[in-house]
Jmol script that loads the backbone (N, CA, C; Angstrom):
load data "model"
ATOM      1  N   UNK A   1     -84.462  32.502 243.052  1.00  0.00           N
ATOM      2  CA  UNK A   1     -83.719  32.552 242.463  1.00  0.00           C
ATOM      3  C   UNK A   1     -84.030  31.936 240.790  1.00  0.00           C
ATOM      4  N   UNK A   2     -83.875  32.349 239.741  1.00  0.00           N
ATOM      5  CA  UNK A   2     -84.288  32.011 238.422  1.00  0.00           C
ATOM      6  C   UNK A   2     -83.409  31.184 237.654  1.00  0.00           C
ATOM      7  N   UNK A   3     -83.723  30.593 236.695  1.00  0.00           N
ATOM      8  CA  UNK A   3     -82.710  29.678 235.918  1.00  0.00           C
ATOM      9  C   UNK A   3     -81.341  30.711 235.273  1.00  0.00           C
ATOM     10  N   UNK A   4     -81.705  31.704 235.138  1.00  0.00           N
ATOM     11  CA  UNK A   4     -80.570  32.811 234.673  1.00  0.00           C
ATOM     12  C   UNK A   4     -79.630  32.825 235.494  1.00  0.00           C
ATOM     13  N   UNK A   5     -80.140  33.186 236.787  1.00  0.00           N
ATOM     14  CA  UNK A   5     -79.345  33.504 238.231  1.00  0.00           C
ATOM     15  C   UNK A   5     -78.648  32.109 238.344  1.00  0.00           C
ATOM     16  N   UNK A   6     -79.414  31.003 238.333  1.00  0.00           N
ATOM     17  CA  UNK A   6     -78.412  29.796 238.712  1.00  0.00           C
ATOM     18  C   UNK A   6     -77.438  29.297 237.257  1.00  0.00           C
ATOM     19  N   UNK A   7     -77.775  29.933 236.384  1.00  0.00           N
ATOM     20  CA  UNK A   7     -76.871  29.717 235.139  1.00  0.00           C
ATOM     21  C   UNK A   7     -75.340  30.817 235.346  1.00  0.00           C
ATOM     22  N   UNK A   8     -75.808  31.818 235.961  1.00  0.00           N
ATOM     23  CA  UNK A   8     -74.806  32.401 235.838  1.00  0.00           C
ATOM     24  C   UNK A   8     -73.849  32.074 237.177  1.00  0.00           C
ATOM     25  N   UNK A   9     -74.334  31.827 238.128  1.00  0.00           N
ATOM     26  CA  UNK A   9     -73.751  31.071 239.365  1.00  0.00           C
ATOM     27  C   UNK A   9     -73.204  29.869 239.136  1.00  0.00           C
ATOM     28  N   UNK A  10     -73.194  29.534 237.768  1.00  0.00           N
ATOM     29  CA  UNK A  10     -72.693  27.868 237.339  1.00  0.00           C
ATOM     30  C   UNK A  10     -73.295  27.011 238.324  1.00  0.00           C
ATOM     31  N   UNK A  11     -74.283  27.211 238.581  1.00  0.00           N
ATOM     32  CA  UNK A  11     -75.337  25.845 239.280  1.00  0.00           C
ATOM     33  C   UNK A  11     -75.657  25.040 238.025  1.00  0.00           C
ATOM     34  N   UNK A  12     -76.164  25.752 236.923  1.00  0.00           N
ATOM     35  CA  UNK A  12     -76.110  24.920 235.590  1.00  0.00           C
ATOM     36  C   UNK A  12     -75.119  25.087 234.653  1.00  0.00           C
ATOM     37  N   UNK A  13     -74.854  23.873 234.202  1.00  0.00           N
ATOM     38  CA  UNK A  13     -74.092  23.645 232.984  1.00  0.00           C
ATOM     39  C   UNK A  13     -74.211  24.106 231.774  1.00  0.00           C
ATOM     40  N   UNK A  14     -73.642  24.386 230.695  1.00  0.00           N
ATOM     41  CA  UNK A  14     -73.907  24.457 229.325  1.00  0.00           C
ATOM     42  C   UNK A  14     -74.808  23.177 229.134  1.00  0.00           C
ATOM     43  N   UNK A  15     -73.864  21.638 229.511  1.00  0.00           N
ATOM     44  CA  UNK A  15     -74.299  20.523 229.215  1.00  0.00           C
ATOM     45  C   UNK A  15     -75.643  20.330 229.505  1.00  0.00           C
ATOM     46  N   UNK A  16     -75.866  20.545 231.053  1.00  0.00           N
ATOM     47  CA  UNK A  16     -77.464  20.263 231.289  1.00  0.00           C
ATOM     48  C   UNK A  16     -78.362  20.938 230.447  1.00  0.00           C
ATOM     49  N   UNK A  17     -78.211  22.189 230.553  1.00  0.00           N
ATOM     50  CA  UNK A  17     -79.180  23.189 230.063  1.00  0.00           C
ATOM     51  C   UNK A  17     -79.292  22.915 228.723  1.00  0.00           C
ATOM     52  N   UNK A  18     -78.473  22.377 227.625  1.00  0.00           N
ATOM     53  CA  UNK A  18     -78.650  21.761 226.507  1.00  0.00           C
ATOM     54  C   UNK A  18     -79.520  20.629 226.498  1.00  0.00           C
ATOM     55  N   UNK A  19     -79.210  19.560 227.497  1.00  0.00           N
ATOM     56  CA  UNK A  19     -79.650  18.304 227.371  1.00  0.00           C
ATOM     57  C   UNK A  19     -81.283  18.428 227.762  1.00  0.00           C
ATOM     58  N   UNK A  20     -81.374  19.394 228.942  1.00  0.00           N
ATOM     59  CA  UNK A  20     -82.836  19.683 228.957  1.00  0.00           C
ATOM     60  C   UNK A  20     -83.586  20.240 228.105  1.00  0.00           C
ATOM     61  N   UNK A  21     -83.043  21.200 227.114  1.00  0.00           N
ATOM     62  CA  UNK A  21     -83.738  21.851 226.281  1.00  0.00           C
ATOM     63  C   UNK A  21     -83.849  20.868 224.709  1.00  0.00           C
ATOM     64  N   UNK A  22     -82.823  19.614 224.795  1.00  0.00           N
ATOM     65  CA  UNK A  22     -83.150  18.873 223.775  1.00  0.00           C
ATOM     66  C   UNK A  22     -84.305  17.702 224.063  1.00  0.00           C
ATOM     67  N   UNK A  23     -84.498  17.489 225.080  1.00  0.00           N
ATOM     68  CA  UNK A  23     -85.458  16.551 225.624  1.00  0.00           C
ATOM     69  C   UNK A  23     -86.660  17.167 225.388  1.00  0.00           C
ATOM     70  N   UNK A  24     -86.680  18.398 225.750  1.00  0.00           N
ATOM     71  CA  UNK A  24     -88.115  18.945 225.946  1.00  0.00           C
ATOM     72  C   UNK A  24     -88.397  18.963 224.816  1.00  0.00           C
ATOM     73  N   UNK A  25     -88.110  19.511 223.790  1.00  0.00           N
ATOM     74  CA  UNK A  25     -88.513  19.523 222.252  1.00  0.00           C
ATOM     75  C   UNK A  25     -88.490  17.996 221.489  1.00  0.00           C
ATOM     76  N   UNK A  26     -87.798  17.238 222.002  1.00  0.00           N
ATOM     77  CA  UNK A  26     -87.992  15.665 221.743  1.00  0.00           C
ATOM     78  C   UNK A  26     -89.078  15.370 222.300  1.00  0.00           C
ATOM     79  N   UNK A  27     -89.701  15.438 223.081  1.00  0.00           N
ATOM     80  CA  UNK A  27     -90.683  15.048 223.644  1.00  0.00           C
ATOM     81  C   UNK A  27     -91.621  15.926 224.723  1.00  0.00           C
ATOM     82  N   UNK A  28     -92.400  17.003 224.410  1.00  0.00           N
ATOM     83  CA  UNK A  28     -92.625  17.864 225.496  1.00  0.00           C
ATOM     84  C   UNK A  28     -93.548  17.081 226.485  1.00  0.00           C
ATOM     85  N   UNK A  29     -94.145  15.963 226.273  1.00  0.00           N
ATOM     86  CA  UNK A  29     -95.436  15.401 227.035  1.00  0.00           C
ATOM     87  C   UNK A  29     -94.679  14.538 228.256  1.00  0.00           C
ATOM     88  N   UNK A  30     -92.875  14.497 227.813  1.00  0.00           N
ATOM     89  CA  UNK A  30     -92.629  13.547 228.993  1.00  0.00           C
ATOM     90  C   UNK A  30     -91.663  14.833 229.915  1.00  0.00           C
ATOM     91  N   UNK A  31     -91.750  14.428 231.335  1.00  0.00           N
ATOM     92  CA  UNK A  31     -91.365  15.358 232.272  1.00  0.00           C
ATOM     93  C   UNK A  31     -89.657  15.451 232.088  1.00  0.00           C
ATOM     94  N   UNK A  32     -89.387  16.719 232.133  1.00  0.00           N
ATOM     95  CA  UNK A  32     -87.757  16.837 232.178  1.00  0.00           C
ATOM     96  C   UNK A  32     -87.795  18.006 233.155  1.00  0.00           C
ATOM     97  N   UNK A  33     -86.761  17.749 234.012  1.00  0.00           N
ATOM     98  CA  UNK A  33     -86.371  18.330 235.471  1.00  0.00           C
ATOM     99  C   UNK A  33     -85.064  18.715 235.340  1.00  0.00           C
ATOM    100  N   UNK A  34     -84.238  19.973 235.649  1.00  0.00           N
ATOM    101  CA  UNK A  34     -83.342  20.359 235.903  1.00  0.00           C
ATOM    102  C   UNK A  34     -82.997  20.498 237.421  1.00  0.00           C
ATOM    103  N   UNK A  35     -82.195  19.504 237.635  1.00  0.00           N
ATOM    104  CA  UNK A  35     -81.961  19.733 239.244  1.00  0.00           C
ATOM    105  C   UNK A  35     -80.643  20.480 239.414  1.00  0.00           C
ATOM    106  N   UNK A  36     -81.363  21.628 240.389  1.00  0.00           N
ATOM    107  CA  UNK A  36     -80.189  23.238 240.615  1.00  0.00           C
ATOM    108  C   UNK A  36     -80.083  23.078 241.975  1.00  0.00           C
ATOM    109  N   UNK A  37     -78.828  22.759 242.597  1.00  0.00           N
ATOM    110  CA  UNK A  37     -78.918  22.832 244.252  1.00  0.00           C
ATOM    111  C   UNK A  37     -79.552  21.911 244.464  1.00  0.00           C
ATOM    112  N   UNK A  38     -80.103  22.394 245.624  1.00  0.00           N
ATOM    113  CA  UNK A  38     -80.798  21.656 246.249  1.00  0.00           C
ATOM    114  C   UNK A  38     -82.779  21.804 245.692  1.00  0.00           C
ATOM    115  N   UNK A  39     -82.534  22.642 244.639  1.00  0.00           N
ATOM    116  CA  UNK A  39     -84.261  22.744 244.143  1.00  0.00           C
ATOM    117  C   UNK A  39     -84.085  21.997 242.431  1.00  0.00           C
ATOM    118  N   UNK A  40     -84.945  22.476 241.971  1.00  0.00           N
ATOM    119  CA  UNK A  40     -85.281  21.730 240.777  1.00  0.00           C
ATOM    120  C   UNK A  40     -85.980  22.899 239.854  1.00  0.00           C
ATOM    121  N   UNK A  41     -86.232  22.620 238.362  1.00  0.00           N
ATOM    122  CA  UNK A  41     -87.129  23.469 237.583  1.00  0.00           C
ATOM    123  C   UNK A  41     -87.700  22.374 236.666  1.00  0.00           C
ATOM    124  N   UNK A  42     -88.948  22.673 236.401  1.00  0.00           N
ATOM    125  CA  UNK A  42     -89.824  21.753 235.836  1.00  0.00           C
ATOM    126  C   UNK A  42     -89.794  22.558 234.363  1.00  0.00           C
ATOM    127  N   UNK A  43     -89.114  21.961 233.186  1.00  0.00           N
ATOM    128  CA  UNK A  43     -89.181  22.879 232.095  1.00  0.00           C
ATOM    129  C   UNK A  43     -90.312  22.687 231.531  1.00  0.00           C
ATOM    130  N   UNK A  44     -91.421  22.211 231.165  1.00  0.00           N
ATOM    131  CA  UNK A  44     -92.792  21.881 230.864  1.00  0.00           C
ATOM    132  C   UNK A  44     -93.376  22.760 231.831  1.00  0.00           C
ATOM    133  N   UNK A  45     -93.065  23.329 233.042  1.00  0.00           N
ATOM    134  CA  UNK A  45     -94.140  24.441 233.511  1.00  0.00           C
ATOM    135  C   UNK A  45     -93.781  25.570 233.471  1.00  0.00           C
ATOM    136  N   UNK A  46     -92.153  25.546 233.485  1.00  0.00           N
ATOM    137  CA  UNK A  46     -91.398  27.013 232.801  1.00  0.00           C
ATOM    138  C   UNK A  46     -91.822  27.455 231.522  1.00  0.00           C
ATOM    139  N   UNK A  47     -91.802  26.494 230.266  1.00  0.00           N
ATOM    140  CA  UNK A  47     -92.470  26.936 229.259  1.00  0.00           C
ATOM    141  C   UNK A  47     -93.749  27.401 228.951  1.00  0.00           C
ATOM    142  N   UNK A  48     -94.759  26.839 229.888  1.00  0.00           N
ATOM    143  CA  UNK A  48     -96.611  27.134 229.713  1.00  0.00           C
ATOM    144  C   UNK A  48     -96.841  28.674 230.605  1.00  0.00           C
ATOM    145  N   UNK A  49     -95.511  28.499 231.652  1.00  0.00           N
ATOM    146  CA  UNK A  49     -95.638  29.477 232.500  1.00  0.00           C
ATOM    147  C   UNK A  49     -94.990  31.187 231.460  1.00  0.00           C
ATOM    148  N   UNK A  50     -94.409  30.963 230.405  1.00  0.00           N
ATOM    149  CA  UNK A  50     -94.055  31.657 229.915  1.00  0.00           C
ATOM    150  C   UNK A  50     -94.794  32.425 228.457  1.00  0.00           C
ATOM    151  N   UNK A  51     -95.281  33.533 228.188  1.00  0.00           N
ATOM    152  CA  UNK A  51     -95.914  33.730 227.219  1.00  0.00           C
ATOM    153  C   UNK A  51     -95.333  33.670 226.133  1.00  0.00           C
ATOM    154  N   UNK A  52     -94.251  34.277 226.285  1.00  0.00           N
ATOM    155  CA  UNK A  52     -93.281  34.404 224.815  1.00  0.00           C
ATOM    156  C   UNK A  52     -93.084  33.131 224.341  1.00  0.00           C
ATOM    157  N   UNK A  53     -92.542  31.987 225.017  1.00  0.00           N
ATOM    158  CA  UNK A  53     -92.130  30.770 224.597  1.00  0.00           C
ATOM    159  C   UNK A  53     -93.566  29.799 224.543  1.00  0.00           C
ATOM    160  N   UNK A  54     -94.462  29.855 225.015  1.00  0.00           N
ATOM    161  CA  UNK A  54     -95.764  29.311 224.323  1.00  0.00           C
ATOM    162  C   UNK A  54     -96.479  29.850 222.750  1.00  0.00           C
ATOM    163  N   UNK A  55     -96.231  31.155 222.774  1.00  0.00           N
ATOM    164  CA  UNK A  55     -96.484  31.701 221.896  1.00  0.00           C
ATOM    165  C   UNK A  55     -95.920  31.214 220.241  1.00  0.00           C
ATOM    166  N   UNK A  56     -94.196  31.321 220.526  1.00  0.00           N
ATOM    167  CA  UNK A  56     -93.582  30.930 219.572  1.00  0.00           C
ATOM    168  C   UNK A  56     -93.534  29.523 219.297  1.00  0.00           C
ATOM    169  N   UNK A  57     -93.618  28.345 220.216  1.00  0.00           N
ATOM    170  CA  UNK A  57     -93.734  26.868 220.114  1.00  0.00           C
ATOM    171  C   UNK A  57     -94.987  26.763 219.527  1.00  0.00           C
ATOM    172  N   UNK A  58     -95.895  27.688 219.527  1.00  0.00           N
ATOM    173  CA  UNK A  58     -97.378  27.152 218.831  1.00  0.00           C
ATOM    174  C   UNK A  58     -97.578  27.397 217.282  1.00  0.00           C
ATOM    175  N   UNK A  59     -96.682  28.571 216.909  1.00  0.00           N
ATOM    176  CA  UNK A  59     -96.642  29.072 215.727  1.00  0.00           C
ATOM    177  C   UNK A  59     -96.434  28.272 214.642  1.00  0.00           C
ATOM    178  N   UNK A  60     -97.014  28.294 213.660  1.00  0.00           N
ATOM    179  CA  UNK A  60     -95.692  27.495 212.294  1.00  0.00           C
ATOM    180  C   UNK A  60     -95.154  27.957 211.705  1.00  0.00           C
ATOM    181  N   UNK A  61     -94.188  27.062 211.276  1.00  0.00           N
ATOM    182  CA  UNK A  61     -93.055  27.801 210.405  1.00  0.00           C
ATOM    183  C   UNK A  61     -92.027  27.927 211.395  1.00  0.00           C
ATOM    184  N   UNK A  62     -91.850  27.784 212.307  1.00  0.00           N
ATOM    185  CA  UNK A  62     -90.916  28.262 213.649  1.00  0.00           C
ATOM    186  C   UNK A  62     -89.973  27.323 213.087  1.00  0.00           C
ATOM    187  N   UNK A  63     -88.341  27.945 212.994  1.00  0.00           N
ATOM    188  CA  UNK A  63     -87.080  27.298 212.798  1.00  0.00           C
ATOM    189  C   UNK A  63     -87.113  26.361 214.070  1.00  0.00           C
ATOM    190  N   UNK A  64     -85.902  25.250 214.081  1.00  0.00           N
ATOM    191  CA  UNK A  64     -85.273  24.821 215.203  1.00  0.00           C
ATOM    192  C   UNK A  64     -84.991  25.567 216.206  1.00  0.00           C
ATOM    193  N   UNK A  65     -83.981  26.613 215.588  1.00  0.00           N
ATOM    194  CA  UNK A  65     -83.265  27.360 216.425  1.00  0.00           C
ATOM    195  C   UNK A  65     -84.107  28.480 217.245  1.00  0.00           C
ATOM    196  N   UNK A  66     -85.169  28.933 216.545  1.00  0.00           N
ATOM    197  CA  UNK A  66     -86.267  30.037 217.213  1.00  0.00           C
ATOM    198  C   UNK A  66     -86.851  28.576 218.271  1.00  0.00           C
ATOM    199  N   UNK A  67     -86.959  27.701 217.942  1.00  0.00           N
ATOM    200  CA  UNK A  67     -87.969  26.778 218.868  1.00  0.00           C
ATOM    201  C   UNK A  67     -86.825  26.599 220.396  1.00  0.00           C
ATOM    202  N   UNK A  68     -85.808  26.415 219.802  1.00  0.00           N
ATOM    203  CA  UNK A  68     -84.845  26.044 221.043  1.00  0.00           C
ATOM    204  C   UNK A  68     -84.468  27.556 221.882  1.00  0.00           C
ATOM    205  N   UNK A  69     -84.827  28.452 221.313  1.00  0.00           N
ATOM    206  CA  UNK A  69     -84.334  29.548 222.180  1.00  0.00           C
ATOM    207  C   UNK A  69     -85.782  29.974 222.648  1.00  0.00           C
ATOM    208  N   UNK A  70     -86.700  29.647 222.430  1.00  0.00           N
ATOM    209  CA  UNK A  70     -87.949  29.603 223.343  1.00  0.00           C
ATOM    210  C   UNK A  70     -87.652  29.062 224.393  1.00  0.00           C
ATOM    211  N   UNK A  71     -87.248  27.848 224.288  1.00  0.00           N
ATOM    212  CA  UNK A  71     -87.426  26.707 225.610  1.00  0.00           C
ATOM    213  C   UNK A  71     -86.486  27.452 226.634  1.00  0.00           C
ATOM    214  N   UNK A  72     -85.021  27.682 225.897  1.00  0.00           N
ATOM    215  CA  UNK A  72     -84.025  28.336 227.011  1.00  0.00           C
ATOM    216  C   UNK A  72     -84.489  29.733 227.625  1.00  0.00           C
ATOM    217  N   UNK A  73     -85.470  30.426 226.722  1.00  0.00           N
ATOM    218  CA  UNK A  73     -85.852  32.045 227.666  1.00  0.00           C
ATOM    219  C   UNK A  73     -86.866  31.269 228.847  1.00  0.00           C
ATOM    220  N   UNK A  74     -87.324  30.512 228.458  1.00  0.00           N
ATOM    221  CA  UNK A  74     -88.360  30.140 229.687  1.00  0.00           C
ATOM    222  C   UNK A  74     -87.670  29.816 230.814  1.00  0.00           C
ATOM    223  N   UNK A  75     -86.817  28.858 230.521  1.00  0.00           N
ATOM    224  CA  UNK A  75     -85.773  28.019 231.676  1.00  0.00           C
ATOM    225  C   UNK A  75     -85.099  29.211 232.147  1.00  0.00           C
ATOM    226  N   UNK A  76     -84.662  30.242 231.439  1.00  0.00           N
ATOM    227  CA  UNK A  76     -83.887  30.896 232.260  1.00  0.00           C
ATOM    228  C   UNK A  76     -84.478  31.988 233.142  1.00  0.00           C
ATOM    229  N   UNK A  77     -85.481  32.376 232.714  1.00  0.00           N
ATOM    230  CA  UNK A  77     -86.507  33.279 233.201  1.00  0.00           C
ATOM    231  C   UNK A  77     -87.168  32.600 234.361  1.00  0.00           C
ATOM    232  N   UNK A  78     -87.385  31.415 234.527  1.00  0.00           N
ATOM    233  CA  UNK A  78     -88.242  30.652 235.287  1.00  0.00           C
ATOM    234  C   UNK A  78     -87.622  30.571 236.827  1.00  0.00           C
ATOM    235  N   UNK A  79     -88.554  30.592 237.785  1.00  0.00           N
ATOM    236  CA  UNK A  79     -88.142  30.449 239.101  1.00  0.00           C
ATOM    237  C   UNK A  79     -87.786  29.209 239.389  1.00  0.00           C
ATOM    238  N   UNK A  80     -86.506  28.935 240.441  1.00  0.00           N
ATOM    239  CA  UNK A  80     -86.024  27.705 240.660  1.00  0.00           C
ATOM    240  C   UNK A  80     -86.725  27.374 242.179  1.00  0.00           C
ATOM    241  N   UNK A  81     -87.306  26.127 242.104  1.00  0.00           N
ATOM    242  CA  UNK A  81     -88.113  25.453 243.341  1.00  0.00           C
ATOM    243  C   UNK A  81     -87.440  24.679 244.087  1.00  0.00           C
TER     244      UNK A  81
END
end "model"
wireframe off; spacefill off
backbone 0.3
color backbone group
């Protein structure tokens, strides 16, 4: 199951997703983990595993919404472990 599948199944709430994104963007060096049913998703690992998200976050001049969408994309595409 991916983060997106868990989100569609309502295993991840909008509030939990927003909080995880905000926490990661506030300090990417701090661990942020989304608990999903019996599994979890490490947000930093999800971002690092996603080439698009990594590239967007490394670019200069990226807007806050672009940064937020890059992290959201990584979460939704990542496998839940």
